[in-house]
N, C-alpha and C positions, 0 to 999 in steps of 0.2 A: 690445262695442266695435266700432266701424266705423273701419277704418284702423289704423295702428300696426304694420304688418308689417315685413318685413326692410328695414333701412336707414332706418327712421323714427326720429326723435329724440323727438318730443313724446309718442308713444304710450306709450313706456316710462315717461316722467315721469308721465303720467296713471295708469298702472297702479300705480306706487309710491305716488302720492298717495292714490289710492282705497283702497289696502290698509293705509295707515299706522295707522289707528285701529281696524282690525278690524271696521268697520261694513259693509264692502262686499266682495264676492267676484266676480271675473270668471268667468262660467260659459259664455259664448257669444261668438262673434265672427265678423266678416267683415273680416279684417285686410288684405286686398289685393284688387284687382280681378282678380288672377291667382289662380285657385283653388289651384294648387300652393303658391304662397307663403303664402296664407292657412292652408292645412293645415300648412305648416312652422311657422308661428308658433303655431298651436294646439297642435301637438305639443310645442313648447318650453315652453308654459305648462301642459302636462299636462291639457288640456281633453278632454272627451268628444268624439271625432271626429264624432259625430252632430250636435254643436252648433257645429261649425266650418264656416262656409258660404263658398261661392264668390262670393256677391254680397250686398250689404247688403239688397237687396230680398227675396232668399230668406230671409235671417235674420229680418227683421221679420215677414214673413208666417208663417214656421214658428213663431217664438216666440209670436206672437199666438194661434196655435191651441192652444198648450199650456195646461193648466189649473192644476194644483197647483204646478208648479215653473217657471213662465215667468219671464222676466227682469222686473225692476222698472223698469229704465231703460236707456237707450242712451247710451254715451259716444262722442262724435263727434270724431275726431282726424285727420281727412282734410285735404287741401288745401282752400282756401276754397270752391271752386265746388261742393263736395258738401255743405256745411253745411246749406243750406236744404232741398234735396230729402230728405235723410236725416232731418232734424229734423221736417219736415212729416209724412212718412210715419210716423215713430215716434209723434208726438203723436196722429195720427189713429188709430193702432192701440192707443192707450191707455197708452203708455209715457211716463214722464218722460224728461227729456233733460239731459245735461251736455255742453256744446258748447264747442269751442275758438273763439277769436276770430280775425278778425272774424266776426260771426254769419252774415251773408249777403253777397251780391254787390250788392244794390240796396236802396234804402229801402223800395220796395214789398214786397219779400220780407220785410224785417225787420218791417214793420208787420203783415203777414199772420201772422207767427209770434206777435206780441203778441196779436192777436185770437184765434188758435188756442189759445194757452195759457190765456187767459181762458175760452174756451168749454169746453175739456176739463177745466180745473181741475188739470192736471198740473204738476209742478215743472219749471222750466227754469232751469238755472244756467249761466252763462257763465264760462269760466275766465280772468278777469282776476285772475290769481293774486297780483298784488302787493298787492291789498287784504287778503290773508290774513296779512300780516306783523304781529306784535304791536305794533310801534312805529308802523305806519301807523294801526292802530286807536287807539293812544294819541294820535297827532296829531289824529285826527278828534275825539276826545273833548275835547281841549284847546280846539279851535276851537268846538265846540258849547257849551262852558262859558264862552266869552267871554274866555279867557286872552289871546288875541292882540288883543282889541278889534275895531275895525272893520277888515275885510280891505281892503287897498289894492293889493297886488301879489303875483302868483303867477308863479314861474319854474319850469318843468318841462322837463327835457331827458332824452333817451335816445339817446346816441351809441353807435354800434357801428362797427367797422372791417372786418368780415369780407367786405364786398362792395366793397372799395376797388379791386379788379381785376375783370375779367370772368370771375368764377369759374364762372358758369353755362355758359360755353363749354367747360369741361372735363367737363361731365356731372355735376357735383356735385349730388346729388339735392335737397338743401334749397334751394340757390340756384336750381336750374332751375325748380321750380314757382313760387317766389316772384317770379320775373322774367317769368313767362308770364301775360299778361293773361287768357287763357282759363281758367287755374287759380287765379290770385291775385285777379283782379278788376281794378278800375280803378286800383289803387294797390299799391305795394310797401312803401315805408318807412312811410307813414301807416297802412296796413292792418296791417302786422306789428308795429310798435312805437309808432307815433304814437297809435294807439287806446289803448294802455296809458297814455300820458301824459294823454290826454283823460279817461279813466276815473279815473285816480288823483286828478286835480284835483277832479273832481266828487265822488268818494267822500270825500276828506279835507275839502274846504271846503264842499261843498253849492252852490257857485257855478254859475250857469247862464250860458251864453254868450249874448251879445247881438249882437255884430258881430265880424268877423275880416277880416284881410287876410293872404293866404298867398303864399309864394314857394316853389314846388316845383321841384326841379331834377334832371336826370339827368346826373350828373357823369362817369360812365364811358361812353365811346363804345361804341355797339353794344347798350346795355341798353334794353329796351322800356318799362320803367316808371321812375318817379322813385326815386332813392336818397337824397334829402336834402330836408328841408323845414324852413322857418322861418316861424312864424306869430305875428302880433300879435293879441291878443284883448282885446275889451272885454266885461266881464261885467255882467250886470244888477246894479244897485246901485252901480256906479261903479268897481269894482276893475279893474285892468289886468293883462294876462298876456302872457307870452312862452312859446311852446311850440316846442321845437327837437328834431327827431329826425333821425337820420342813420345810414346804413349804410356810409358811406365816410369816417368820421372815423378815420383811421389810428391804430392803437395802442389804441383804445378797445375794451372787451369788452362789458359790459352795464351801462353807467354811468347807469342811471336815477336821477335826482335830482329832488327837489322842495323848493322854498323858498317859504314863505308869510310875507308881511310884513303885520303889522297895525299899528294905531295904538298898541298897548301892548307888543307883543312880536313875535318872529318865530320860526319853526321851520325846521329843515333835516333832511332824511332822505335817505340814500343807499342804494340797493339793494345795492351791493357791500359795504356795511358795515351790514347791516340791523338789528342788535341795539341800536343806539344812536340816540336821537332828541335832537337839539340844540335847545334853546330859548334864545333870546337876548333880553335886556332892555336898555333904554336906560340904566337907572340901577342896574344890579347885575351880578353875574357870570353867565357863561353856565352854564346847567343842562344836564346830560346824563341823560336817562332811559334806563334799561337794562331790557330785557325780563327777565321771571322774578322781579322784585322785588315785594314786598308793596304798594308804593305805586302800581303801575300800575292803570289802570282795569280794570273787570270784563271788558270785551271783549278787552283786551290779555292779561289773565291767562288767559282761556279759549282764546286762540290759542297759548298756550305749552304745551309738553309736558314740559319738563325744568327743573331748578332754574337759578337765576341763575348766570352764569359759564360755562355750557355753551352754545356757539353753536348757534342754529337758523338755517335758511336756506331755500333755494328750494323744496325738496320739502315742507318743513313748511308753508310758506305756501300752496303748491298744495293740500296736504292739507286745509287749513282750508276751502277752497271746497267740497271733497267732504264734509267733516264736517258743514257746515251744510246742504248739500243733502240729506245722509242724514237729518238731523233732520227736515227738511221732508217728505221722502218717508215716513219712519216715522210722522209725525203724520198725514199723509194716509191711510196704510193703516189707522191706528188710529182715525181719525175725530176727531182732537184738533186744537185750535187752538194757536197759539204766537205769541210776540212777535217783533217785527222783529229784536231782538238775538239771538234763538235761531236765526233763519234769515237770517244775515248773509252772503249770497252775491250776486254780480253777477247781475242779473235779465235777462229778455228785453227789458225797457225799456232797460236799460243797453246791451244789444246794438244796439237800434235807434238809440239816441243816438250810438253809435260810428259806425254806417254813415252817418248824416246828417252827422256831423262830416267824414268822409272826402270825401263828395261836395261838401259846402259848400266845403271847402278847395281841392279841385280846381277848382271853378267860380271861386273867388276868384283863384287863380293864373292861370287861363286868361284872365280878364278884367282882371287886374292892378288889382283894385279892392277896396275894403271892401264886404263883403256881409253880409246879414242871416244871423246864425248861430243865432237862437233856434229852439227846437224842443221840442215836448211829445209824446213818444211815446204811442201808444194804451195805455190802462191796462186 
């Protein structure tokens, strides 16, 4: 693991998710740019001190020189500016990668990782963890099967309220780096949560963007990056979309919600109540699908670990990204092939699509105009 030291939030989430199914074990890490803090985390995790490093460069170089027991992959849980250099060096050293989003700072970096993954043949998984929820997979299958008919409208929103004041001025670690262009990149709200909206729509519906017009705003005085975004989207094939993400929506926690309206039916899923999927029909009663039941699709069943009636949530969904990445890595090690359903994790191409989305939305907002949003990442 690179990152995830003292005071980090997402590093601990990754460690719990990776270990949930007993398929992965953390054995080495560079948990902080401060060698003492890295050693502190390594000690807490009971790791061999010889495999706890003071820098990520040192870790990758040292682990690459090991033979029998070298690491299989690197989990990157740092602020955004380190995602690309760490992933690049890890792939070049022969390691697979699981990386937090957004994948890189620029489109050029994202496309380079796409080509590097193809050249090396290594696994690259991006932790858009909301794709791991069973009912998200159920929603995807219903749309694939034509239950909704022709898709006409998609509304996706991710409101939070935790940055409704200038929290970063207090030195709060999570707010400080997310509001710093040098560490977060060109965006805050879009990069942190808007990319989840973009990815969720693409995963569930398969729709590709054609055009967009975006309105990005910095609502808290003194903040360096945007904390609110509203986007109108035209998808290829004629569907229309609304994407709203906000870090200043007072009272909201993590209210990621997607609604998809077709010519025959509609569906509605909320991340804060993830075990239910609502399907609405114009000529009949509303249906509610619940995870863990025998009637759900194979992908939804595979994403569940416990019987119906017992709630599953954020860590379980996160773990499904790691579970599928582990299957892909195991298949690579054993020289076996597998189906797309067996290796159902967000890819390096999904990462490139997200970076293109961020920069396209920024361009649209700056020019106050509809812009071309179509994009095909390198395969």
